[in-house]
Each structure stands twice: as structure tokens, then as C-alpha cells.
C-alpha positions in Angstrom: -26.6 -34.8 -135.9 -27.8 -31.2 -135.9 -24.7 -29.0 -136.6 -26.1 -25.9 -134.9 -26.9 -27.2 -131.4 -25.2 -25.0 -128.8 -23.6 -26.4 -125.6 -25.4 -24.3 -122.9 -23.2 -21.8 -121.2 -22.7 -22.9 -117.7 -21.3 -22.1 -114.3 -22.6 -25.3 -112.8 -25.3 -25.6 -115.5 -26.2 -22.2 -116.7 -24.5 -18.8 -116.9 -26.0 -15.8 -115.3 -25.7 -12.3 -116.8 -25.5 -10.6 -113.5 -25.1 -11.1 -109.8 -28.1 -11.8 -107.5 -29.1 -8.8 -105.3 -30.2 -9.3 -101.8 -33.7 -7.9 -101.8 -37.0 -8.4 -100.0 -40.2 -9.5 -101.8 -41.7 -6.1 -101.4 -38.7 -4.5 -103.1 -39.2 -6.3 -106.4 -41.0 -4.3 -109.1 -43.4 -6.4 -111.2 -43.6 -4.3 -114.4 -46.8 -3.4 -116.2 -49.9 -5.6 -116.2 -51.5 -3.5 -118.9 -53.1 -0.8 -116.7 -52.2 1.2 -113.6 -48.8 1.6 -111.8 -46.3 -1.3 -111.5 -47.2 -3.9 -109.0 -45.0 -5.8 -106.6 -44.4 -9.5 -107.0 -46.5 -11.4 -104.5 -44.9 -14.1 -102.3 -45.4 -17.4 -104.0 -48.4 -19.3 -102.7 -46.9 -22.8 -102.4 -50.2 -24.4 -101.3 -51.5 -24.3 -104.8 -49.6 -26.5 -107.2 -50.1 -29.2 -109.9 -46.7 -31.0 -109.5 -44.8 -32.0 -106.4 -42.8 -29.0 -105.1 -39.7 -31.2 -104.7 -39.6 -31.5 -108.5 -38.9 -27.8 -109.0 -35.2 -27.2 -108.4 -33.4 -23.9 -107.9 -30.0 -23.5 -109.7 -27.6 -22.0 -107.1 -25.0 -21.3 -109.9 -22.1 -23.2 -108.4 -23.2 -22.8 -104.8 -23.4 -25.6 -102.2 -25.7 -27.5 -102.6 -25.8 -26.9 -106.4 -29.6 -27.1 -106.4 -32.4 -26.6 -103.9 -35.9 -28.1 -104.2 -38.8 -25.7 -103.9 -40.3 -27.5 -100.9 -37.1 -26.8 -98.9 -36.3 -23.4 -100.3 -36.5 -20.4 -97.9 -38.2 -17.3 -99.2 -35.0 -15.4 -99.5 -33.7 -18.1 -101.9 -36.7 -17.5 -104.2 -36.2 -13.7 -104.0 -32.4 -13.6 -104.3 -32.3 -16.0 -107.3 -35.1 -14.2 -109.2 -33.9 -12.8 -112.5 -30.2 -13.7 -112.0 -30.6 -14.8 -115.6 -31.8 -11.5 -116.7 -35.0 -11.3 -118.9 -35.2 -8.8 -121.7 -37.7 -6.1 -121.0 -37.9 -3.1 -123.3 -36.1 -4.8 -126.2 -34.4 -2.7 -128.8 -34.3 -3.8 -132.5 -32.0 -2.9 -135.4 -31.3 -3.6 -139.0 -29.8 -6.8 -140.3 -26.2 -5.5 -140.0 -26.5 -4.3 -136.4 -24.9 -7.4 -134.8 -21.4 -7.9 -136.3 -21.0 -11.4 -134.8 -24.3 -12.7 -136.2 -23.5 -15.3 -139.0 -25.9 -16.6 -141.6 -25.9 -20.1 -140.1 -26.7 -18.9 -136.6 -30.2 -19.8 -135.5 -32.9 -17.2 -134.7 -36.5 -17.5 -133.5 -38.5 -15.7 -136.2 -41.9 -14.1 -135.4 -44.2 -12.2 -137.7 -46.5 -9.6 -136.3 -49.4 -8.0 -138.3 -47.1 -5.5 -139.9 -43.5 -6.7 -139.3 -41.0 -9.5 -138.9 -38.7 -9.9 -135.9 -35.6 -12.1 -135.4 -34.4 -13.2 -131.9 -30.9 -14.7 -132.1 -30.6 -17.9 -130.2 -27.1 -16.9 -129.0 -28.7 -14.0 -127.2 -31.6 -16.0 -125.9 -29.1 -18.6 -124.6 -28.0 -16.1 -122.0 -31.3 -14.3 -121.3 -34.1 -16.9 -122.0 -37.1 -14.5 -121.8 -38.2 -11.5 -123.9 -41.3 -9.5 -123.0 -42.6 -7.2 -125.7 -45.7 -5.8 -127.4 -45.7 -6.0 -131.2 -48.6 -4.5 -133.2 -50.8 -4.6 -130.2 -50.1 -8.2 -129.3 -48.3 -8.8 -125.9 -45.7 -11.5 -126.8 -43.4 -13.6 -124.8 -40.4 -15.1 -126.6 -38.9 -17.9 -124.6 -35.9 -20.2 -124.9 -34.3 -22.8 -122.7 -30.8 -24.0 -123.6 -31.2 -27.2 -121.6 -33.9 -28.5 -123.9 -33.1 -26.3 -126.9 -36.7 -25.1 -126.8 -37.9 -22.0 -128.7 -41.5 -21.1 -128.0 -43.5 -17.9 -128.5 -46.6 -17.2 -126.4 -49.2 -14.5 -125.9 -48.8 -12.8 -122.5 -52.6 -12.4 -122.2 -54.3 -14.7 -119.6 -57.9 -13.9 -119.1 -58.3 -10.2 -118.7 -54.7 -9.7 -117.6 -51.5 -9.0 -119.5 -48.6 -10.8 -117.7 -44.9 -9.8 -117.6 -42.5 -12.7 -117.0 -39.3 -13.2 -115.2 -36.8 -16.0 -114.5 -37.1 -18.0 -111.3 -33.6 -19.6 -111.8 -35.4 -22.8 -111.2 -35.9 -25.8 -113.5 -38.7 -28.4 -113.8 -37.6 -31.6 -115.4 -34.5 -29.8 -116.7 -36.5 -27.0 -118.3 -36.8 -23.3 -117.5 -39.3 -22.2 -114.9 -40.6 -18.6 -115.4 -42.7 -16.5 -113.0 -45.3 -13.9 -113.7 -45.1 -10.6 -111.9 -48.8 -10.2 -111.3 -49.5 -13.3 -109.2 -46.0 -14.7 -108.6 -47.1 -18.1 -110.2 -44.4 -20.4 -111.5 -44.6 -21.5 -115.2 -43.1 -24.4 -117.1 -41.6 -23.0 -120.3 -42.0 -25.7 -122.8 -45.6 -26.4 -121.8 -46.5 -22.8 -121.1 -48.3 -24.1 -118.0 -48.5 -22.6 -114.5 -47.3 -25.2 -112.0 -47.4 -23.4 -108.7 -49.4 -20.4 -107.4 -52.8 -18.9 -108.0 -52.7 -19.5 -111.8 -51.8 -23.2 -111.4 -53.3 -25.2 -114.3 -53.5 -22.2 -116.6 -51.8 -22.4 -120.0 -50.4 -19.6 -122.2 -51.7 -19.3 -125.7 -49.2 -20.5 -128.3 -48.3 -18.2 -131.2 -46.8 -19.0 -134.6 -43.0 -18.8 -134.8 -40.1 -20.6 -136.5 -36.6 -21.5 -135.5 -34.6 -20.8 -138.6 -31.1 -19.8 -139.8 -30.5 -16.1 -139.8 -29.4 -16.2 -143.5 -32.7 -17.7 -144.6 -34.8 -15.5 -142.3 -33.3 -12.2 -143.7 -33.6 -13.6 -147.2 -37.3 -14.2 -146.6 -37.8 -10.9 -144.8 -35.2 -8.4 -145.9 -36.8 -5.7 -143.8 -36.9 -7.8 -140.7 -35.8 -6.2 -137.4 -33.4 -8.1 -135.2 -33.0 -7.9 -131.4 -30.0 -5.7 -130.7 -30.3 -4.4 -127.1 -32.4 -3.2 -124.2 -33.8 0.2 -123.3 -31.0 1.0 -120.8 -28.2 -0.3 -123.2 -29.4 -0.2 -126.8 -26.2 -1.8 -128.1 -25.9 -4.4 -125.4 -26.1 -7.5 -127.7 -23.5 -6.2 -130.2 -20.7 -7.5 -127.8 -18.9 -10.6 -129.1 -19.7 -12.6 -126.1 -23.0 -13.4 -127.8 -21.3 -14.7 -130.9 -19.5 -17.7 -129.4 -19.3 -21.0 -131.2 -21.6 -24.0 -131.3 -21.3 -27.7 -130.3 -22.9 -30.9 -131.5 -22.2 -32.8 -128.3 -25.1 -31.7 -126.1 -27.8 -33.4 -128.2 -26.0 -36.8 -127.8 -25.7 -36.1 -124.0 -29.5 -35.8 -123.9 -30.0 -38.9 -126.0 -28.0 -40.8 -123.3 -30.4 -39.4 -120.6 -27.5 -37.4 -119.1 -29.7 -34.4 -118.2 -28.2 -31.3 -116.6 -30.9 -31.3 -113.9 -32.8 -34.3 -112.6 -35.6 -35.7 -114.7 -38.1 -38.3 -113.4 -37.4 -41.4 -115.5 -41.1 -42.4 -115.2 -42.0 -39.3 -117.3 -39.6 -40.2 -120.2 -41.1 -41.5 -123.4 -39.0 -43.9 -125.5 -40.9 -43.5 -128.8 -38.1 -41.1 -129.9 -34.6 -40.4 -128.7 -34.7 -38.0 -125.8 -32.7 -35.4 -127.7 -34.6 -35.7 -131.0 -35.7 -32.2 -132.0 -39.5 -32.1 -132.6 -41.9 -29.6 -133.9 -45.4 -29.8 -132.3 -48.6 -28.8 -134.1 -51.5 -28.2 -131.7 -55.1 -27.9 -132.9 -57.9 -27.8 -130.3 -56.7 -30.3 -127.7 -54.8 -32.5 -130.1 -50.9 -32.3 -130.1 -48.7 -34.1 -132.7 -44.9 -34.1 -132.6 -43.0 -34.2 -135.9 -39.4 -35.4 -135.4 -37.3 -33.1 -137.5 -34.2 -35.3 -137.6 -36.2 -38.2 -139.1 -38.0 -35.9 -141.6 -34.7 -34.3 -142.9 -35.3 -32.4 -146.1 -38.9 -32.9 -146.9 -42.6 -32.2 -146.5 -45.0 -34.0 -144.3 -48.7 -34.0 -145.4 -50.7 -35.1 -142.4 -53.7 -34.4 -140.2 -54.0 -33.0 -136.7 -57.5 -33.1 -135.1 -58.7 -34.0 -138.6 -57.3 -30.7 -139.9 -54.9 -31.2 -142.9 -51.5 -29.8 -142.2 -48.1 -29.6 -143.9 -44.7 -29.5 -142.3 -41.9 -27.8 -144.3 -38.5 -29.0 -143.1 -34.8 -28.6 -144.1 -32.0 -30.4 -142.3 -29.8 -27.3 -142.5 -32.3 -25.3 -140.4 -33.4 -23.1 -143.3 -37.1 -24.3 -143.0 -39.1 -25.5 -140.1 -42.7 -24.5 -140.0 -46.3 -25.9 -140.1 -49.2 -24.8 -142.3 -52.8 -25.5 -143.1 -53.2 -27.3 -146.4 -56.5 -25.6 -147.0 -56.2 -22.6 -149.2 -59.4 -20.7 -150.1 -61.4 -23.9 -149.8 -58.9 -26.0 -151.8 -56.9 -28.8 -150.4 -53.3 -28.8 -151.4 -50.6 -31.6 -151.2 -47.0 -30.6 -151.0 -43.6 -32.2 -151.8 -40.0 -31.2 -151.6 -38.2 -31.4 -154.9 -34.5 -32.2 -154.2 -33.3 -31.3 -157.7 -34.6 -27.8 -157.4 -34.4 -27.6 -153.6 -37.9 -26.2 -153.4 -41.4 -26.8 -152.0 -44.1 -27.4 -154.6 -47.8 -28.2 -154.5 -48.9 -31.2 -156.6 -52.2 -29.7 -157.6 -50.8 -26.6 -159.5 -47.1 -26.9 -159.5 -46.7 -23.6 -157.7 -43.4 -23.0 -155.8 -43.6 -22.0 -152.2 -41.0 -20.5 -149.9 -40.1 -21.8 -146.4 -42.8 -19.6 -144.7 -45.6 -20.8 -146.9 -45.7 -18.0 -149.6 -46.2 -19.0 -153.2 -43.4 -17.3 -155.2 -44.2 -18.6 -158.7 -46.8 -20.6 -160.6 -50.6 -20.3 -160.7 -50.9 -19.5 -157.0 -48.1 -16.9 -156.9 -48.9 -14.3 -154.3 -51.0 -16.6 -152.1 -50.0 -17.4 -148.5 -50.7 -20.5 -146.4 -52.0 -20.1 -142.9 -49.0 -20.7 -140.6 -49.9 -22.8 -137.6 -48.8 -22.4 -134.0 -45.9 -24.6 -133.1 -43.2 -25.2 -130.5 -39.8 -26.7 -131.1 -37.9 -28.6 -128.4 -36.0 -31.8 -127.5 -38.5 -34.7 -127.4 -38.0 -35.5 -123.7 -39.4 -32.1 -122.7 -42.3 -32.1 -125.1 -43.3 -35.6 -123.9 -43.3 -34.4 -120.3 -45.4 -31.3 -121.1 -47.9 -33.4 -123.2 -48.0 -37.0 -122.1 -50.7 -37.9 -124.6 -48.9 -36.4 -127.6 -49.1 -38.3 -130.9 -45.9 -38.9 -132.8 -45.6 -38.8 -136.6 -43.2 -41.4 -138.0 -42.0 -41.0 -141.6 
């Protein structure tokens, strides 16, 4: 069992952070696309799609019926439910003591830009799900879905455009469906793939991130910024509502195929329990899933697309990342030494921290290349990548 899995906040299934407004499609500002004035969100083109429209279900937040499939949804449903779960645009960051409720064992999604480190508390993302930002010139999208415990960071660049994302209030196979404000296309969060609209079939570029305990992240990056608010309310996330407790029950519910929203059983993959947390490593077109619960405290030395990779993992959530094992033309092999609770390379005996930085030994000061990963319950990864390989310890 993973002790820090949160039971998703729900009305029927999820909790909104505001009330839907009755608006028309032309009244909805789309945000910046990187140049020119804000655009208006286009009406969704449902004639272009890669999955059946009936498989995309709108959460009515306790309404009757409690979900509505896209093929039967009137246009006002799409508009009125848009961003009921409010995305975070114009995020505000603060120092490590800015959130009085944030405990060391709380999980954050950690992201490193060229010049900084940023922490996004899962307790905040549980209620907002989407963060649009630009960090050191990189337009980033931090995403999280409480229904599949999926933390994934993407680039917002698609072709020549920089997209801004919102929340449709819909789910595909019990996972968050986003929309982009430039084309109105619908996107499957775990896969980062457009399912409906002009960009159907496009995929977002995955970026390197790690889901890690707050205590370990700030130990690794003492100067890290942490998400604390929004432009219009800089102290919004200091409120104690974001610091509620956690539950271990939800993972077992998923293991029993008791999904919050319908999931096509033909898309499920029995190689792992549906609620097994996995870390994917993706190189070229190859995707391998590493089951974190089976790895426990340890290192995996493996290959993805013939590239040597290492997975650093800790069962307490204080390490969870993937790295290239090539360092300056030298191939390294890693192990986790339980007696010293540390990661060590066998070739030189150097000691490495959870983010692939050598802290002592002959290689002190060197840093491994962190690979792009996503973390989620197995059922959702298997749906997003039906040909995924699985590493078994």
C-alpha cells in the first residue's frame, strides 16, 4: 500500500472550486497563444476524433444524469461545464514556509527549469488539476488527475503554436480531459493526446518531472519555489482546505476495477494490478512502465529503445525518477545500499542523490541526465499506450 494516496475530493466524483457560469462560446476568453490579443475558444469540431464520442463523459457534479456522453451533449453543456474545476493561470510562487499546512510527507510534483526548481503540491492540484506557466522561456503545463493519481508535465508548444489549457469537466476512461483554447480540441491527460477536434492525433511533448515528498524536494532544492497562489489571489492556496488528510483506500478500489467513471474493460491490461503506480520512460517510440510498488526501495538498471536507463525509487516517495546511465561516454550501473540508505554507482563507488547528482566520491559534482517520465495508475497508462512494455523485477 502507498500511504500517501489521496481519496479524490468529490461531489459525485470530483469537487469543483467554483460554480459554472452560463455563458456563450463567444464569451469565453482563450488566453494567450504566444502572440497577438487573446482569442476566443472555438466551438468543438466533433466531426474530427480518434475515439468514440460516447466514451468522453461530462461530469455534471451531482446533477441528473450524473454524466453526459459527448455525442449527446448540447453545446451549452460543453460551455457551462468548462473550467468549473478551475485551472491555474498566472501562478504565484513563494518560499518553502509559505503554505502553513504543507507537511514534509505531502507529495509534490517537482519540476526543474534551466535556472530554478518548482514544487506543485498534489493537495492543490487535486482541486485544480491544471497549471499553465512559462518558466525560463519554456511554456509548461503541469497536470494532475486525482482519479488515476497521474502527475505529468508537458510542453505547451505544438508546432508553431503555444497552447493554453483548460478543464472540460469531462473524463475519458476515468481520466481528466483538457481542452486547448486555440482550437478547442479535447486532450486526454495521461497520454497528452488530442482526441477530438482539429488537433486530433497530436501529442504533447513530455518533460522531466518527479512526484516526490515535499520534505525530500526542499532538502534537494532548498531554494525551490512552491506554488502558493494566483495572480488575482496571491495567497489563495494558504487556506487550510488544501491541507486535508490522505487515504489509502482509493488505490484498492481501483485494483478492484471500481472506477469512478466508466472504463471499457476491453482496454484494461491484467499484467499489473489496475491501481499499481507506474513510472513510464519514453525514448523515441518505445515506452516502458516500471511498477513502483514492485520495485520498492531500489534501483532498476535497464534499457529502453536500447538506451541504458536507471530508475531510482523509494517506497516512502522520497525518490522516483529516471536517468540515463551514460555519463560522459561512460556506462554506469547503480544500486541502492540499504545499510546507508543511498544510491551508489558500482564503477566508482560515488554516492548519488534522488535527482541523479553525485554528492560524494570520484564523480562528485557530476549530474545524470534526467529522463522524461509520467507517473500514474497502471490502468490509465495501459489505455494511453496499449503497446507499453512492462519491467518486472
